[in-house]
N, C-alpha and C positions, 0 to 999 in steps of 0.2 A: 458517429452521428453529430451533426452540427446544428446548433440552435441559434437563430439570428433573425433580425428584421428582414422582411422581404425587400427586394430591389424593384425599381419600376418595371424592369423588363420581365419580371416574374408574374405579372398580372394574370396572364392566360393560364399558367400552370396552377395558380391559386384558384381561379374560377372553375377550372376543369376538375380539380380535386374536390371542391365543395359540391359541385353538381353530382359527381359520382357517388360520394359518400352519403349525401343527404337523400339522393334518389333511392339508394338501397335502403337507408334507414326508414324513410317515409313510405316506401313501397308505392311510390308514384313519381312521375317525372318532376324533379325539383330543379328548375333552371334559374340560377341566381341572376342572370341578366334580365329575366322577366320579373322575378319576385322582388328584386331590389335594384331597379334601374338607376336610382340616384347614385349608388355606390359601385355597382357591378355592370353598369350599362356599357361603359367603354373604359379603356385603360386610363388610370389616374393615380397620381402619387398619394392622394389621401387614402385610397383603398390599400395600396401595398404597404405604405408606411404604418398603417394601423394593424398590420398582421405580423405575427411572429411565425417563422417557419422552422420545421424540423427537416433536415436533409440527410439523405443517404447518398453521398457523393453529390451529383448534380440533381438528383431526383427529390422533388418535394414530396415528403411522406406524411406530413401532418402540419396542422396550423391552428392558431388561436388568435382571436382579435381583441383589440383594446381600443375602443372608440371614445376619445375624450368628449365630454358633454358639459356645457355650462347649464347647470340645473339650478332653479331658484325655488326656494320654499320660504314663505312668509317674508319675502323681500331679501332673504339672505342667499348669496351665491354659494353653491357647492360644486367643487370640482369632482364630477362624477365620471367614472370610467365604466363604460358598458363592455363587459367581456362576453365573448361568445364565439360562434363558428369554430368550436373546439372539435376537431376531427383528426382521426388517424387512419391512414389507408389500411384496409383489412389485412394486407400482407404483413403489417408491422404491429398488429395488436399484441398486447401482452408483453411488450418489451420496455415499458416505462416511458414511452414517447410522450404520452399525454401529461404525465406528471412533470416531465422536463419542460414541456411547453408552458404549463401553468406556473411553475416556479419562475420561469423567465418573465412571464406576464406580471407576476407579483413584483419582481425586481423593478420592472419598468414603471408600473403603476405607483410604486412607492415614491418615485421621483416627481410625479406630476399630479397626483390625485388625492382626494379626501376619502373617497369610497369607491371600491370596485364592486360590481354586482353582475350576476349571471343567473340563468335559469337552468336547472338540472337537478340531479339526485344529490341530496345532502350528504349521503354516505360517501359519495365519490369526491365531491368538491370540499367536503369538510377536512380532508387530508391536507389541503393546502390553505386552510384558514377561512373558508367561507361558512357562514352559518345562516339558518333560517331566521327571519326577523320581520317585524312590521305586520301589517294586515291590509287586505284589500277586500272589497265586496263586489260580487257580481249580482246585479239587480236586473230582473227581467220584468218588463212592463208590457201589458197587453195594449191593443189598439184602443184609442179613445177618439174624441172629436178632433177634427182638424183645428177648430177654434181660431181660424185666421192664420194658421201657420202654413208656410209653403217652403219647399226645398228645391234648390237648383244647384247645378254644378258650379263650383267656385270659378269666378272669372278673374282674369289678371288684374283688372282695375280694382278689385275688392281686397286684394292681398294685404296691402298696407293696413287697412282698417282691421282686418281679421287678425293680423299679427298683433295689433294693439289690444284687441279683445283677449287674445291668448294670455297677455300679461296680467289680466284681471283675475286669473285663477289663483287658488292658494299655492299651487306648485305648477311650474311650467318649464319648458326647455327653451333656451334662447337660441333662435335659429336665424340665419341670414335670409334675406328675401328670396334668393334663388333656391334655397333648400326648403322653405316652408311648405310649398305645395307638394313637391315630390315626397316629403316625409309623410304627409297626410294620405298619399296614394300608395304607400308601401304595401306590399303583399296583395296588390290588386284592389285595394280599398277605394271607395269613392270619397271625394272631398266635396261636401255639400254646404252651401251657404243657407242659413236659416233666416227666413223672413217672417215677421209678424205684421199682418196688415200692410205688407209692402215695404216694411222697414227692416234692415238687417239687425238681428239680435244675437247672432252667433254663427258657429259652424260645427259640423260633425264629420268625423272620419269613419265611414261605415263600410263594413263587409256585408254587402246586401244579401248574399246567399245564406249566411248564418245569422244575420240580424245583429251582428256584434258591433257596438260602437267602441272603437279603440281610443279615440281622443275627441274631446269636445270643449267648447267654450260658449257658455250661454250667459248673457248679461242682463236679462230682464227678470231674473229671479223666479223663473218658471220652468226649471229643468224637467219636472215630471210632465208638464203639459207638452213640452217640445218632444219628449221621447214617445209619449202616447200618440201624438200626431204623426211622428215618424213611423211608428208601427202601423198606423192607418195607411200611410203613404206606400209602404212596401208590402202590406198585406200579411204581416207576420209579426210575432212578438219581437221586441228589441231588448238586447242585453247590454248593460252599461257597466264598465269597470270603474270603480271608485276607490281612491286611496284612503287610508286611514286619516289623512289630513282633511279630507273633504267632508267634514262633520255636518255642516249645514245642508249641503246637497243630499247627503245620505239620509238625514232626518226627514227632509221633505219627501223624498222618494219612499222611504219606509212608511210614512203616514198615509200614502195613497195606494199602497200595495195591499190587496185584500188577502192574498195567499202568502203566508209567511215562508213557504218553500220557494218563493220567487226570489228570495234574498239568500245568497250563500256567501260564506266567508272562506277566504283562501289566503295562503301566504304569497306575497308578491314576487319574491326573488330570494336568492342567496346573496349574502353580503360579506365583504371583507372590509372592515373599518380601518382606515389608515389614520384619519383625523376626524373624530366624532363631533368636534366643537361646532362646525357650521350647521350640521344637522340639528343639533340640540338648540342652537340659537334660533334656527328657523321654526322649530316646534314651539319654543317659548314665545316667539313673535306672534304665533297663531293662538296663544293661550292654551297650548296642549302640553301634556306631560313630556318631559325630555326623552323618555324611553321609547316614544313613538318614532320608529325609523321606517322609512319607506322610500323606495326608488321607483321611478316610473317604469312601466313595461314598455320596452323599445324594440323596434324591429328595423 
């Protein structure tokens, strides 16, 4: 078995393997070209160079991804590595392929990152240095008055301003202009501009069917009002994911939620800390305890 980075001409083998394994695991058609068009829509070196492959001869039998991300918390840049797409073909399960892939991922991440993170079972990934950490909240808000709020699909001419608004968050991902909108559309989500009395006050990335807001930036200090208006817009409750860093937003939402069961706490990810100093510095800049560690949920 050979473990190495993928070559540009192995794009289709990678996508086919991911489609096959995730379709079986999810028990539904999972087509990466449609789910993640920004990365898997067409052959590109960013996609293949971000994946490690396990090979049996010329056959790709397993893979794992490492996406470098420029993540900012409290004005401090953190070199974050999003690990994922960890799959092994069912014919090769139980042979140590996954552990070999993860060990190689760790070696590569040590060269370029401060923190590696992924989502999965702690008992599995703990064997290669990942641990549960941080906190995030899932807050569900019922419909309220529209109160002058309107929502419309993000337009190209709005992107520069919305990107600027994203940097007003306590934590955010630095994205290029060409990647900003596709990122908000990941997994079939809608990217909506938020207007208050005709003036842009933010954006949301919404999975309309589930009512889940994956990402948002609101700059008029009325996040609860926006989400209640959004619930009114879609005719169903809206659930918002908040990081442990978003203390002010959390307190505002908590104050207006009548049913305490509408707020749930969960662990955001599994982490492998390579250099904790940037995360600690970011937490300090926000006036939070250094032990607060959180990485954004990415797809």
